[in-house]
N, C-alpha and C positions, 0 to 999 in steps of 0.2 A: 763491407762495412764504410760508411759516409763519414768525413772529415767533419767537423765545425768551419764555417766558414772564417775567412782574414780580413776585416775591416784595416787598413794602415792608414794611419795619420802622421804625415809629416808638417812639424811645426808646432813650438812648443810654446806660444802664448797663450793670451785668452780664447783665441779660436779653437787652436787644438784640443785644449783643456774642455771647452763647452761643446765640441763634438765629441769627445768621449761622455762627458754627461748626458748627452742627447742620446746617444747608441744606449747607454743602461737604462735611461729613462722610457724608450721606446721597447724595453723587453726583448734587447739583441743578446744572446747568451753564446755568442760567438766570440773567437780572439778578439781583442782589439789590443794592438799595439800603438805607441805614439812615441815618435822619434823628436827629441829637442838636442838641435844642437848646442846649448847652452846648459851648464851644471845645475841652474837654480829649477827647482819645482815652477810651473807655470803660472805666470803672474800677468797683470797688465799693465799697460806702459806708462796711461793718463800720469799718473802721481810721479812717473820719474821726472817728470818738469815742473810739477806743479806740486803734491804736498811734500813728497820724499825731499826734495832742495830743498824748501820751507822748514825742514825737522819736522811738520806736522805727524808724519807715517814714516814705519819700518816696513822692510820688505815683505814681512810676516802679515802686514796689514791688507794687501795686497795682493797676495799669494791665494790664486784660486782657490785651490783645495790643498788640504795636507796630504803630506805623504802615506797617509794610512787610507786615505779614500779611493787611491789607486790599490792599493793592497786587499782592500775589501771588497773592493768589485773588480778584482781580478783584471785590472789592466794594465798590460805590459807598458811600462814606464822606462824607454830608455834616453837618462838623462846623458848630455854629452858624446852625442852620437846624430852624426850629420849622415843622412844619406846623400852618396854622391852620385847616383843615376838611378833614373827608370825606365825599364823596359818594358813599356805598354804591352807590345806582344806578348811577352812571357808572364807577364803578370810577376814580376821579381822588382826589389830594390837592394841596389849593391850598396854594402856597407864597408865603411875605411878599413876595415880589417879583411875584407877579400871576400868573407860573406854574401849571402843573398838570404834575402827573407821573402816569401809568396804574400801575395794579397788576392783578394776575390773583387773586393772594391777597394780604391783610394780616394782619399783628402789630402788635398794641397793645400794646406793653411803655412805656407813660408815666410808671408810678412813682408816687411821692407827693409832696406839697409840705407844708412846716412850716405846721400851723395857725397863725394870727393871731391871737388874739383881740383884743379892742376895748378897752384898755385904755390910758386916757390916760397920754401918752409914748413909747408903743411904737413911733413914730416916730422918736425922737431916737438922734443918734449915741450910738453906744458900746452898743446894744441889739442883741443878734445872735440869729440863728436858725441852725439846722448841719441843712443838707440836701445840701448840694455841696460839691466842692471849695472854691470862693472863698471858702464859709462858713467851711469851718474854716480855712483860711489866716488869715481877719480875725481870727477868734477866738483862734486860736492866737498873733498876733501880741498880743492884747492880755495874755494869760495871763503877765506877767511876773512875775517870784519877789516876795513880798511887799505884791501887788497883791490886790484882792477882788473875788469874783466871785459876782453873786447870781444863784442861779438859777428859774427860775417852771416849777414843775413834777418831780416826784419819780418820772418814769417810767425807760424803759431809756436814753434819753439823757440825760435831767439827770444820773441817776446814775454815769452812765459818764464824762460829762466832770466831774463832780465828782471822781472818781475820779484821771481824768488832771491836772485840774488840783492837786490835793492834790499829786500827786507830782511837781510842780512849783513846790511852796511857793506856792501861791495860798490867798490865806482863803477859804473857800467858805459860802456861805449856801446852802440848799435849801428851797425856800417849796413847800408841796405842801399841798392842799386836802384831800384825804382824813386818816383818821387816821394811816396808815400809809404807805410809798411802798411803787408797785408791786401795792398792795391790790387792784384790778380784775384785772390780771394771773394774779396768784398766791394770793391771799387774805391773810390776818393771820396766819397763823402762818409764811409765807417774808416776806413784808411785815417782820415784826417783824427777821428774822434780818438782813435788809439796813438795817432801821434802827440795829440796832447795830453793824454793820460799819460802816456813814459815822459814826457818832459815835465810835467808838474812833478813826477818823485824822482827827479834828478837825473834822469837820463840824456846821454849826450847822446842823439842820434843826427848822424852823418847821411843823409839821405842823396839820391841821385850820385854816390860814389863808388868805383868800383877796387877791389883791393887789389895791389898789384906785386905784394910780396908780404909774406908774414916774415919779420925780422927777428933776427937769433943772434944769440952770443952763447961761444963755446954749447953749441949744440942746442939751445935752450931759449923759447919763444920770448922775445921780447916787447913784442906788439904787433902792429900793421903799417904798412907803409901803402899810403890810398893813391888814386891815381890822380889827384892834383898835387900830390908831391909832400902832403901834411903827413906826420906821421903819429900816431895811437899808441902810446906808450901801454903795456899790458903786463900784468903778472900771468895771466892764463889768457887763451884765446879758444873761442867754440867755434867752429864752423857748423853752421845749420841752415843750411841752403837747401832743405828737402830732402826727400826719400826716392830709392829706387826700387822698384818691385823685384822680388827674388823668383823671377820665372825663368832662370837658366834649366833647372830638372826638367819643366814643362815642355820647352821648346826643344832641348836635346831629346825626349821623349815622345816628340812629334806633334801634340799638342797646338792646335790653333791658337794665334794669340795675336793682340793688336788693340789698340787703345791703351799700351803701356802696361797690361796683363793678360791673363788668361780667358779666353774667349768662352762664357759660358752662359747657357738659356736662364730662362726666370728660376730654373729647379736647380742651378749653379753647377747643371753637369757640365761638362767639358766637351771636345769633339771626339771622344773616348768615352763611351758608356759607362766605361767603370771607373773613370776617374771625376772628381767633383773637387771644385776651388771655393773659398771664401777669403775674405778679409782682404788686404790692400792688394793681394792681387788678382781679384775676382771681378774682371771686365763683364758685368752680368747686364742681361736684357730687363728693363724693367717693364712692369707690365701696364703701369699707370704713366709714366712720360714717354712709353713707346721708343727707347732708345736705348743703348749701351751706357752703364754708368759702372767708373771705377772709383772710390774714393778712400781715403788712408785714415779710417777712421773709427775709433773705440767700436760705436753703433753696431757696425756692420760683422768686426770680430766677435761681438755680443751674442748677436741676434742669427747669424747665417748658418751657424754650424747647425740648428735645430733644421732647418731647412734642408741642408745637405743629407744630413742624418735620415731624414726622411725619406730621401730621394734613393739614398742608397740602399735602405730597407724595402723598396718595392714600393713604396705609397707616394701619392699626390701632393706635392707643396710648391708654392712660389713663394719667392723673397719679392714681395709688393712693399715694404716698409719705406717712408721715405727718407731720404738722408739726413741728417742729424748729427751735428757736436757741437763741441759746448769748449769754454775755455773759462779760467778765473784771473784776473789778474789785479794786484792791488786789491781796490774796493769794487771792481768790477766783474759782474758776472753774465754772463752771454750762453743762449741757447742759441743755432742758429735750424732752421728745418729746410728741406727743400731743394729744389736744382735749377739755378739760374744762370747758367752761362751766357746766353743771348739776351739777357733784360735789356730794356727799353728805357725803364722810368725806375726811381726809386721814391717811397713815398715815407714819412715819417711820423710818428704819434706820440706825442710827449716832449720830454725835455733833454734835446739832445744835447745842449752844453752842457747840463746838470748829468749828463750820464744816466738818464730812466726814460727810456724809451722804447718803440717797437718801430722795427724797420719791416717795409715789403719792397719786394723786388716783382717789377710788373712787365707782362711783354705787352706788345703793340696794342692788344685788345683790352687792355687794363685786367685781365688774369693776373693773380698771385702765384708765382712761380716758386717764391720763397720768403720767409719771413725767421727776423731775429728779434728775440725781446733782451734786452741789455737791462738788470735793475729792475725788470717788471715780470712777476711771477704768474704762477695759473692762468698765462693765457697761450701758452705752447699748443693745447688742443683745439683751442679755437682759429688757430694759423694754421695747424694741420688740415682742420675742414674748410677752410677757406682754400687752400690750395688744392682738395682733392675733389671740390664741386666743380674746378675747372671753370666758374662762371665770372663774368663782367664784375668786378666792382667800382663802386663810386669810390674814386682816389681821394675826394673830400670827406667823404664819410668815416673810410677807415681813418684818416688823418686824425679825425676829430676824437681826443679821448672819452668826451661826453656821450659818445656813440656805442653801441654794444659792437664786441667783433663778433658778428654773426655771420651765417650765409643769409644770404637773402633780404 
């Protein structure tokens, strides 16, 4: 008598839910068990710092699938259950109650956690992080009209929350260690665009500043003391200094790690042939760029699970999507595609001051490595084509809005 194979998924976010969907869509009729450390049904995370804080969406609006979906498709969804260990040799997972669950194939979709710097006072009441829905709900409750929010960190989460808070008539100060927001992600030219955007909407940007202490009174945060000795008064503090990939289970299981994540090939298979990894933790070999890429963006959580599911079912598939992310802040909408950690120059097309433009990151041979459209739509496919062509471009031509954005 044979038993049905078991595929276990660790991680109850978008990636975990999409993996369960892909397995059933590929007619896998074995046992699927999905472990989620949170008590909520799997949901998408981008709305936490965007539409949810702006009051435009509720949790149900960005929940991936209703409870009935898991029940009807016989997916064993274990909410509020955090796997404590993976025994790769025995093919078992240890649970908090001391029991174990066996698996034939395993998908790690454990995501990331908010980085928690060792700032004095960071354990005080009124100090917030933003990673889960419960985090977002607590932060939202603190954003009352006329109140003051101090944000440590001028990255994507910090700026998106700043925009949402200003839309709710909250006074906002953003403290950033670099001399511009988003400097590491986008470079100085585009960082200046976002700095000006937030200043125009009344955000107090404190750049080139360190946070020495979160000031407190009776155990509750009252603001920040900066490196120059100045004090930023606040009713609430958000620490948004990046995310740390949750790779502890993988490391303890003996999987190869590096580049901040779990090393996987283009099929998203780890150093253990029965374990795959997707999403924030996957440092994946990219077929187009010829290097390992790990990004903490929604697109990977959405699209990588189908590739991993195919691999776990014995089918050939590779993840070759170009890295992609987006943001919406005030009246600025932006899409970025590509990978340009060592670009040589930037080219702008359109009205940068008016925030309607396309930006390109080029290498030394004038090949497009990445592109970003700001309030200019229907060009994403053209930008992708330029990147995938790997052909040199004429910088003056792509800078000219009168010229088509096309290969050749």
